[in-house]
N, CA, C and O atoms as a MOPAC input file, in Angstrom:
PM7 MOZYME 1SCF
protein

 N      5.63200 1    -6.88700 1    15.76500 1
 C      6.39500 1    -6.39700 1    14.44700 1
 C      7.97900 1    -5.91800 1    14.95900 1
 O      8.10600 1    -5.01300 1    15.78200 1
 N      9.01500 1    -6.54500 1    14.44500 1
 C     10.35400 1    -6.20800 1    14.51300 1
 C     10.81700 1    -5.15400 1    13.95800 1
 O     11.04700 1    -4.96900 1    12.76300 1
 N     11.00700 1    -4.19000 1    15.16800 1
 C     12.03300 1    -3.13800 1    14.75700 1
 C     13.42500 1    -2.77100 1    15.36500 1
 O     13.49400 1    -3.06900 1    16.55700 1
 N     14.35800 1    -2.29700 1    14.93600 1
 C     15.44100 1    -1.96700 1    15.09100 1
 C     16.14400 1    -0.88500 1    14.98300 1
 O     16.09100 1    -0.76100 1    13.75900 1
 N     16.93000 1     0.22800 1    15.44300 1
 C     17.34800 1     1.38600 1    15.29000 1
 C     19.17200 1     1.33700 1    15.14400 1
 O     19.78100 1     0.75000 1    16.03800 1
 N     19.70400 1     1.77100 1    14.36300 1
 C     21.20000 1     1.30000 1    14.09700 1
 C     21.56200 1     3.15900 1    13.37100 1
 O     20.80900 1     3.95200 1    12.80500 1
 N     22.76200 1     3.23200 1    13.67800 1
 C     23.41100 1     4.31300 1    13.55500 1
 C     24.68200 1     3.53900 1    12.35300 1
 O     25.38800 1     2.53100 1    12.36800 1
 N     24.46400 1     4.56700 1    11.49900 1
 C     25.30800 1     4.38100 1    10.44900 1
 C     26.04100 1     5.59700 1    10.03700 1
 O     25.51500 1     6.63000 1    10.45000 1
 N     27.25100 1     5.77300 1     9.24500 1
 C     27.99000 1     6.62500 1     8.69700 1
 C     28.05300 1     6.78100 1     7.29500 1
 O     28.32900 1     5.82500 1     6.57000 1
 N     27.78500 1     8.08500 1     6.78900 1
 C     27.56200 1     8.10200 1     5.36300 1
 C     28.44800 1     9.24600 1     5.24500 1
 O     28.13300 1    10.15100 1     6.01800 1
 N     29.39400 1     9.47100 1     4.56200 1
 C     30.54000 1    10.68200 1     4.04200 1
 C     30.95000 1    11.34800 1     5.27700 1
 O     31.51600 1    12.44100 1     5.25700 1
 N     30.61600 1    10.57200 1     6.58800 1
 C     31.34000 1    10.77100 1     7.65900 1
 C     30.46900 1    11.56500 1     8.74700 1
 O     30.84300 1    12.12400 1     9.77800 1
 N     28.73600 1    11.39400 1     7.99500 1
 C     27.88700 1    12.14100 1     9.03800 1
 C     27.37000 1    11.05200 1     9.40500 1
 O     27.36100 1    10.08300 1     8.64700 1
 N     26.66100 1    10.99600 1    11.06200 1
 C     26.27300 1     9.16200 1    11.36000 1
 C     24.32600 1     9.88300 1    11.09200 1
 O     23.76400 1    10.96700 1    11.25200 1
 N     24.02000 1     8.79800 1    10.72600 1
 C     22.80300 1     9.03000 1    10.38700 1
 C     22.01500 1     7.99400 1    11.10800 1
 O     22.59300 1     6.91300 1    10.99900 1
 N     20.87900 1     7.90100 1    11.82800 1
 C     20.10800 1     6.73700 1    12.63800 1
 C     19.02300 1     6.45600 1    11.48500 1
 O     18.35700 1     7.24600 1    10.81600 1
 N     19.09300 1     4.79800 1    11.48800 1
 C     17.75300 1     4.52600 1    10.46500 1
 C     17.26400 1     3.28100 1    11.47500 1
 O     17.78200 1     2.48100 1    12.25500 1
 N     16.04000 1     3.60100 1    11.00400 1
 C     15.01200 1     2.22300 1    12.00600 1
 C     14.70700 1     1.27600 1    11.03100 1
 O     14.18800 1     1.66900 1     9.98600 1
 N     15.01200 1    -0.25800 1    11.25000 1
 C     14.26100 1    -0.79300 1    10.13200 1
 C     13.20900 1    -1.96400 1    11.11900 1
 O     13.37600 1    -2.64900 1    12.12800 1
 N     11.94300 1    -1.66700 1    10.02500 1
 C     10.52800 1    -2.64600 1    10.47100 1
 C     10.49900 1    -3.70400 1     9.58300 1
 O     10.71400 1    -3.65400 1     8.37200 1
 N     10.16300 1    -4.86200 1    10.39800 1
 C      9.80000 1    -6.12800 1     9.42300 1
 C     11.12400 1    -7.12600 1     9.48900 1
 O     12.02400 1    -7.00000 1    10.31900 1
 N     11.07500 1    -8.06800 1     8.53100 1
 C     11.82400 1    -8.74900 1     8.35800 1
 C     12.84600 1    -9.16200 1     7.21200 1
 O     12.11700 1    -9.31200 1     6.23200 1
 N     13.87600 1    -9.36800 1     6.90600 1
 C     14.52800 1    -8.78400 1     5.76000 1
 C     14.33600 1    -9.42000 1     4.90100 1
 O     14.82200 1    -9.03300 1     3.83800 1
 N     13.43000 1   -10.89000 1     4.90100 1
 C     13.44700 1   -11.37900 1     3.63400 1
 C     12.28400 1   -10.97900 1     2.70900 1
 O     12.04200 1   -11.36700 1     1.56600 1
 N     11.62200 1   -10.10000 1     3.49300 1
 C     11.07900 1    -9.16300 1     2.44100 1
 C     11.14800 1    -8.24300 1     1.23700 1
 O     12.29000 1    -7.82400 1     1.05300 1
 N     10.37900 1    -7.87500 1     0.49300 1
 C     10.82100 1    -6.60300 1    -0.35600 1
 C     11.37800 1    -5.34800 1     0.43400 1
 O     11.02800 1    -5.26000 1     1.61100 1
 N     12.00400 1    -4.60700 1     0.04100 1
 C     12.58500 1    -3.66700 1     0.98500 1
 C     11.92700 1    -2.38400 1     0.53600 1
 O     11.94400 1    -2.17300 1    -0.67600 1
 N     11.32400 1    -1.45500 1     1.35700 1
 C     10.90400 1    -0.37400 1     1.22300 1
 C     11.25800 1     0.54500 1     2.11000 1
 O     10.94400 1     0.55500 1     3.30000 1
 N     12.17800 1     1.64000 1     1.30700 1
 C     12.67200 1     2.94800 1     2.06000 1
 C     11.90200 1     4.38600 1     2.14700 1
 O     11.58900 1     5.17000 1     1.25200 1
 N     11.72900 1     4.43200 1     3.44600 1
 C     10.59900 1     5.78700 1     3.50300 1
 C     11.78500 1     7.25800 1     3.94100 1
 O     12.59000 1     7.29900 1     4.87100 1
 N     11.49900 1     8.31400 1     2.89900 1
 C     12.38200 1     9.28900 1     3.52300 1
 C     11.14400 1    10.40500 1     3.63000 1
 O     10.14400 1    10.65000 1     2.95600 1
 N     11.75500 1    10.95100 1     4.84800 1
 C     10.93400 1    12.43200 1     5.35300 1
 C     11.03600 1    13.82200 1     4.85800 1
 O     12.15400 1    14.33000 1     4.76800 1
 N     10.22900 1    14.32700 1     4.60600 1
 C     10.14200 1    15.71100 1     4.06300 1
 C     10.82300 1    16.50400 1     4.85500 1
 O     11.36800 1    16.15600 1     5.90300 1
 N     10.80800 1    18.23500 1     4.10400 1
 C     11.55200 1    18.94300 1     4.90700 1
 C     11.11700 1    19.27300 1     6.28600 1
 O      9.91000 1    19.24700 1     6.52700 1
 N     11.80300 1    19.52200 1     7.04100 1
 C     11.45800 1    20.25300 1     8.60700 1
 C     10.46900 1    19.17300 1     9.55400 1
 O      9.68900 1    19.34100 1    10.49200 1
 N     10.91400 1    18.06900 1     8.83100 1
 C     10.32800 1    16.97900 1     9.58900 1
 C     11.24700 1    15.56200 1    10.00800 1
 O     12.37000 1    15.53900 1     9.50500 1
 N     11.01500 1    14.83600 1    10.54500 1
 C     12.06000 1    14.02300 1    11.05700 1
 C     11.41900 1    12.03200 1    10.45600 1
 O     10.39100 1    11.95400 1     9.78300 1
 N     11.87300 1    11.27000 1    10.67900 1
 C     11.33700 1     9.93300 1    10.57100 1
 C     10.19700 1     9.52000 1    11.23600 1
 O      9.60300 1     8.53300 1    10.80200 1
 N      9.79600 1    10.08800 1    12.19200 1
 C      8.55200 1    10.13600 1    12.85800 1
 C      6.92600 1    10.23300 1    12.24100 1
 O      5.84800 1     9.76900 1    12.61100 1
 N      7.39800 1    11.14300 1    11.03900 1
 C      6.46500 1    11.51700 1    10.07100 1
 C      5.74400 1    10.29800 1     9.30300 1
 O      4.62900 1    10.35100 1     8.78300 1
 N      6.61200 1     9.18500 1     9.34000 1
 C      6.10100 1     7.81500 1     8.99600 1
 C      5.33800 1     6.79500 1    10.15600 1
 O      4.69800 1     5.78500 1     9.86500 1
 N      5.57900 1     7.33500 1    11.58500 1
 C      4.98700 1     6.38700 1    12.51200 1
 C      3.44800 1     5.67000 1    12.45700 1
 O      3.22100 1     4.57600 1    12.97300 1
 N      2.42400 1     6.48700 1    11.73600 1
 C      1.55700 1     5.83000 1    11.80800 1
 C      1.04100 1     4.94300 1    10.42400 1
 O     -0.08500 1     4.44900 1    10.36100 1
 N      2.13900 1     4.81900 1     9.24700 1
 C      2.01400 1     3.91800 1     8.41600 1
 C      2.88500 1     2.54000 1     8.43100 1
 O      2.54900 1     1.51400 1     7.84000 1
 N      4.02400 1     2.69400 1     9.18700 1
 C      5.20800 1     1.83000 1     8.96900 1
 C      4.74200 1     0.46900 1     9.52600 1
 O      5.09700 1    -0.59000 1     9.00800 1
 N      3.86700 1     0.54600 1    10.68700 1
 C      3.56100 1    -0.83100 1    10.94300 1
 C      2.65700 1    -1.57600 1     9.78200 1
 O      3.04100 1    -2.70000 1     9.46100 1
 N      1.62900 1    -1.10800 1     9.20400 1
 C      1.04700 1    -1.65500 1     8.11500 1
 C      1.79100 1    -2.13800 1     6.98100 1
 O      1.45300 1    -3.20100 1     6.45900 1
 N      3.10300 1    -1.24600 1     6.39300 1
 C      3.90600 1    -1.36900 1     5.47700 1
 C      4.59700 1    -2.57000 1     5.90600 1
 O      4.58700 1    -3.47500 1     5.07100 1
 N      5.29500 1    -2.84300 1     7.18300 1
 C      5.74400 1    -3.87700 1     7.49500 1
 C      5.42100 1    -5.10100 1     7.16000 1
 O      6.14300 1    -6.03100 1     6.80200 1
 N      4.05900 1    -5.02500 1     7.32900 1
 C      3.79100 1    -6.50900 1     7.18200 1
 C      3.96900 1    -7.05400 1     6.02400 1
 O      3.95600 1    -8.28000 1     5.90700 1
 N      4.19900 1    -6.07500 1     4.79000 1
 C      4.29600 1    -6.92300 1     3.61000 1
 C      5.86000 1    -6.80600 1     2.90400 1
 O      6.25000 1    -7.45900 1     1.93700 1
 N      6.69800 1    -5.70000 1     3.73300 1
 C      8.04100 1    -4.81000 1     3.38000 1
 C      9.21400 1    -5.05000 1     4.67500 1
 O      9.10600 1    -5.27700 1     5.88000 1
 N     10.10200 1    -4.91200 1     3.95200 1
 C     11.27500 1    -4.73600 1     5.22400 1
 C     11.30400 1    -3.31200 1     5.29100 1
 O     12.20600 1    -2.93400 1     4.54400 1
 N     10.75000 1    -2.36800 1     5.82600 1
 C     10.63200 1    -0.99900 1     5.98900 1
 C     11.58900 1    -0.40900 1     6.51800 1
 O     11.62400 1    -0.65300 1     7.72400 1
 N     12.66200 1     0.48700 1     6.06300 1
 C     13.69900 1     1.21400 1     6.60900 1
 C     13.59100 1     2.89700 1     6.54900 1
 O     13.61500 1     3.57700 1     5.52200 1
 N     13.48200 1     3.31600 1     7.75700 1
 C     12.86900 1     4.96600 1     7.59900 1
 C     14.29700 1     5.60900 1     8.24700 1
 O     14.47800 1     5.31800 1     9.42900 1
 N     15.45500 1     6.55300 1     7.52600 1
 C     16.14600 1     7.03200 1     8.20400 1
 C     15.84700 1     8.28700 1     8.87100 1
 O     14.64300 1     8.49800 1     9.01500 1
 N     16.66500 1     9.19900 1     9.32800 1
 C     16.72100 1    10.35300 1     9.71500 1
 C     17.41700 1    11.14800 1     8.98000 1
 O     18.55400 1    11.27100 1     9.43600 1
 N     17.20300 1    11.84000 1     7.88500 1
 C     18.43500 1    12.80700 1     7.36700 1
 C     19.13000 1    13.33700 1     7.81800 1
 O     18.72800 1    14.09400 1     8.70200 1
 N     20.44800 1    13.30400 1     7.55600 1
 C     21.15400 1    14.50900 1     8.15700 1
 C     20.74200 1    15.87200 1     8.45800 1
 O     20.43300 1    16.63600 1     7.54300 1
 N     20.71300 1    16.29600 1     9.90800 1
 C     20.39400 1    17.31800 1    10.54200 1
 C     18.84400 1    17.49900 1    11.16900 1
 O     18.31500 1    18.51700 1    11.61500 1
 N     18.25600 1    15.99600 1    11.02700 1
 C     16.97500 1    15.89200 1    11.28800 1
 C     16.50000 1    14.73500 1    12.66900 1
 O     17.10400 1    13.66200 1    12.68300 1
 N     15.68600 1    14.93100 1    13.51900 1
 C     15.48300 1    13.64700 1    14.39100 1
 C     17.08300 1    13.43800 1    15.06200 1
 O     17.82200 1    14.32200 1    15.49300 1
 N     17.33200 1    11.96600 1    14.99000 1
 C     18.08100 1    11.52600 1    15.68400 1
 C     19.89300 1    11.57600 1    14.94200 1
 O     20.89200 1    11.31700 1    15.61400 1
 N     19.91000 1    11.87900 1    13.80100 1
 C     21.15200 1    12.26800 1    13.08600 1
 C     21.69400 1    13.02600 1    13.15300 1
 O     20.99000 1    13.99700 1    13.43400 1
 N     22.75800 1    13.28700 1    13.05500 1
 C     24.03600 1    13.99300 1    13.51200 1
 C     23.57000 1    15.19500 1    12.90600 1
 O     23.01400 1    15.09100 1    11.81300 1
 N     23.67800 1    16.13100 1    13.34000 1
 C     23.61000 1    17.70300 1    12.47300 1
 C     24.90300 1    18.22500 1    11.93000 1
 O     24.93100 1    19.29700 1    11.32500 1

């Protein structure tokens, strides 16, 4: 499975997002809950990426995103 992490800037805040799978499939964005980070989805992202292009951001202040 292909995975790629990118830093993007939204309203002046750097956010880390990881994409899994290939871009030619329907996109699916997974948003983590409060007090966790994108790693919350590690157990399911591989299976979802078989049929979707899965984008998993760390919301601002969590994980590898800017505080």
